[in-house]
C-alpha positions as CSV (number, residue, x, y, z in Angstrom):
1,M,63.9,-142.0,103.5
2,P,67.4,-141.6,102.0
3,Y,69.0,-138.2,102.3
4,V,71.8,-137.3,99.9
5,Y,74.1,-134.5,100.9
6,K,75.2,-132.1,98.2
7,D,78.8,-131.2,99.1
8,R,78.6,-127.7,97.4
9,N,75.4,-126.8,99.2
10,L,76.0,-124.5,102.2
11,V,73.1,-125.8,104.3
12,N,74.1,-129.5,103.6
13,A,77.7,-128.8,104.3
14,V,77.0,-127.2,107.7
15,Q,74.4,-129.8,108.5
16,W,77.0,-132.6,107.9
17,A,79.6,-130.9,110.1
18,V,77.3,-130.2,113.0
19,G,76.7,-133.8,113.9
20,L,80.5,-134.6,113.9
21,E,81.2,-131.5,115.9
22,L,78.7,-132.5,118.6
23,L,80.2,-136.0,118.9
24,L,83.8,-134.6,119.1
25,L,83.0,-131.8,121.6
26,I,81.2,-134.0,124.1
27,D,83.7,-135.6,126.6
28,D,81.6,-138.5,127.9
29,P,80.8,-141.1,125.2
30,W,78.3,-142.7,127.6
31,R,76.0,-139.7,127.2
32,I,75.6,-139.7,123.4
33,F,74.6,-142.2,120.8
34,L,75.5,-142.7,117.1
35,T,72.2,-143.8,115.6
36,T,71.0,-144.4,112.0
37,D,68.6,-141.6,112.2
38,H,68.6,-138.8,109.6
39,P,69.7,-136.3,108.5
40,N,72.9,-135.7,110.4
41,G,75.6,-138.2,109.3
42,G,73.7,-139.4,106.3
43,C,72.2,-142.7,105.3
44,F,73.1,-145.7,107.4
45,W,75.4,-147.2,104.7
46,R,77.6,-144.2,105.1
47,Y,78.2,-144.8,108.8
48,P,81.6,-146.7,108.3
49,E,82.8,-143.4,106.8
50,I,81.3,-141.4,109.7
51,I,83.1,-143.6,112.2
52,H,86.4,-143.1,110.2
53,L,85.8,-139.3,110.4
54,L,85.5,-139.6,114.2
55,M,88.6,-141.8,114.5
56,N,91.0,-140.0,112.1
57,A,91.6,-136.3,112.5
58,E,93.7,-135.9,109.3
59,F,91.1,-137.6,107.1
60,R,88.5,-135.4,108.7
61,K,90.4,-132.2,108.0
62,A,91.0,-133.2,104.4
63,Q,87.2,-133.6,103.9
64,V,86.6,-130.2,105.5
65,K,88.9,-128.6,103.0
66,Q,86.6,-129.7,100.2
67,L,83.6,-127.8,101.7
68,P,82.6,-124.4,100.4
69,E,84.4,-121.5,102.0
70,K,81.1,-120.1,103.4
71,A,80.5,-123.4,105.1
72,R,84.0,-123.5,106.6
73,Q,83.5,-120.0,108.1
74,R,80.5,-121.4,110.1
75,I,82.0,-124.5,111.6
76,V,84.9,-125.5,113.9
77,L,85.3,-129.0,112.7
78,A,88.8,-128.4,111.2
79,D,90.0,-127.1,114.6
80,L,89.1,-130.3,116.5
81,D,91.9,-132.8,116.9
82,R,90.1,-135.4,119.0
83,E,90.1,-138.9,117.7
84,Y,87.7,-141.6,119.0
85,T,89.1,-144.9,120.1
86,L,87.6,-148.3,119.2
87,S,86.3,-148.6,122.7
88,E,84.5,-145.2,122.4
89,I,83.0,-146.3,119.1
90,A,81.7,-149.5,120.8
91,I,80.2,-147.3,123.6
92,I,78.4,-144.8,121.3
93,T,77.1,-147.5,118.9
94,A,76.2,-150.4,121.3
95,A,77.0,-150.2,125.0
96,G,75.6,-146.7,125.7
97,P,72.3,-147.1,123.8
98,A,71.7,-150.5,125.4
99,R,72.3,-149.1,128.9
100,S,70.1,-146.0,128.3
101,L,67.2,-148.2,127.2
102,G,67.7,-150.6,130.1
103,L,68.4,-153.6,127.8
104,A,70.7,-155.6,130.1
105,R,71.3,-158.4,127.5
106,K,72.4,-156.0,124.8
107,G,75.5,-153.9,124.1
108,H,78.1,-156.2,125.8
109,L,79.7,-159.6,125.5
110,G,79.3,-160.7,129.1
111,V,77.5,-163.8,130.5
112,G,73.8,-163.7,129.7
113,A,74.1,-161.4,126.7
114,D,72.1,-162.1,123.6
115,A,75.2,-163.0,121.5
116,D,74.5,-160.5,118.7
117,V,78.0,-159.9,117.3
118,A,79.5,-158.5,114.1
119,I,83.1,-159.4,113.3
120,Y,85.1,-157.2,111.0
121,P,88.6,-157.5,109.5
122,A,91.1,-155.3,111.4
123,R,92.5,-153.9,108.2
124,P,89.9,-154.1,105.4
125,D,91.3,-154.5,101.9
126,H,89.1,-151.7,100.6
127,G,86.6,-149.2,102.1
128,F,86.5,-148.2,105.8
129,L,86.6,-150.3,108.9
130,F,83.1,-151.7,109.7
131,S,82.1,-151.6,106.0
132,Y,82.1,-155.3,105.3
133,P,81.6,-157.8,108.2
134,R,83.2,-161.2,107.9
135,Y,80.6,-162.7,110.2
136,V,77.3,-161.6,111.7
137,I,76.1,-163.6,114.6
138,K,72.5,-163.2,115.8
139,G,71.4,-164.9,119.0
140,G,74.4,-167.2,118.8
141,A,73.8,-168.3,115.2
142,I,75.9,-167.3,112.3
143,V,73.6,-165.5,109.8
144,V,76.2,-163.9,107.5
145,E,79.6,-165.3,106.6
146,E,82.1,-163.6,104.3
147,G,79.3,-161.6,102.6
148,D,76.9,-164.6,102.2
149,V,73.6,-164.8,104.0
150,R,73.5,-168.2,105.7
151,E,70.3,-167.9,107.7
152,V,67.4,-165.5,107.8
153,V,66.0,-164.9,111.3
154,D,63.0,-162.9,112.5
155,G,63.6,-159.7,114.4
156,R,62.3,-159.0,117.8
157,E,60.2,-156.2,119.2
158,M,61.7,-155.5,122.6
159,I,59.9,-153.1,125.0
160,V,61.2,-151.7,128.2
161,Q,59.0,-149.8,130.6
162,P,61.2,-147.7,132.9
163,A,59.6,-145.8,135.8
164,Y,59.3,-142.1,135.2
165,D,57.4,-139.1,136.6
166,A,54.3,-138.9,134.5
167,T,53.8,-135.2,135.2
168,V,56.8,-134.5,132.9
169,E,54.4,-135.0,130.0
170,D,52.4,-132.0,131.2
171,Y,55.6,-129.9,130.7
172,I,56.7,-131.4,127.5
173,R,53.4,-131.6,125.6
174,P,52.8,-127.8,125.1
175,L,56.4,-127.2,124.1
176,F,56.2,-130.1,121.7
177,E,53.0,-128.9,120.1
178,K,54.4,-125.4,119.8
179,V,57.7,-126.2,117.9
180,Y,57.3,-129.6,116.4
181,T,55.6,-130.7,113.2
182,I,54.0,-133.9,114.5
183,S,51.5,-134.1,117.3
184,F,52.6,-135.4,120.6
185,A,49.7,-137.7,120.6
186,N,51.0,-139.4,117.5
187,Y,54.1,-140.9,119.1
188,P,52.7,-143.5,121.5
189,V,52.3,-147.0,119.8
190,E,49.5,-149.2,121.1
191,M,50.6,-152.7,122.2
192,E,48.1,-154.3,119.8
193,R,49.8,-152.7,116.8
194,L,53.0,-154.7,117.5
195,R,53.3,-158.2,115.9
196,D,55.1,-160.0,118.7
197,P,56.1,-157.6,121.5
198,E,58.5,-158.8,124.2
199,V,58.5,-156.8,127.4
200,I,61.9,-156.9,129.0
201,P,62.7,-155.9,132.6
202,C,64.5,-152.6,132.6
203,G,68.1,-153.2,133.7
204,G,70.0,-150.8,136.0
205,A,72.2,-148.0,134.5
């Protein structure tokens, strides 16, 4: 569900800053992921702006100045000078998540990849980088060109089943039930509930 931040709200302002601080304070981009989950960062259509905030320290500091004073006292965002590179953005948005999930055909442009590619102008006329793709290629086919949808393709339900120590659930379950609002038992999804599941061999890290 969409979550709209109120820039004069103390909780919203701190919440907005925390996600950015986390990304900027962690040294290894392979260990974190920029996802379209909520609420930190905001709605997925705001993510070009989030990426710009990560890549441009001066822009970031200008935005922090607009926050309420009480919020600025609780965050360190204005003191962080780190700027992400395009390579690091590619890692936290594609390569890293694919590797962590064992999806060997995702997150790279190498031989055998699924050829899912978005192509953006290097210097957009308006908005932020990554706001308006010139081309979107899905499975090698152009599905969006210059803002026009050329082809509609069905999505895929990909499943990886990495090996893990099942006893970890005995440790996690009571903690989960104690502090979370949704039951641990509600998270597994039965295979028969999926329309067309595709089990993919788990690739190496």
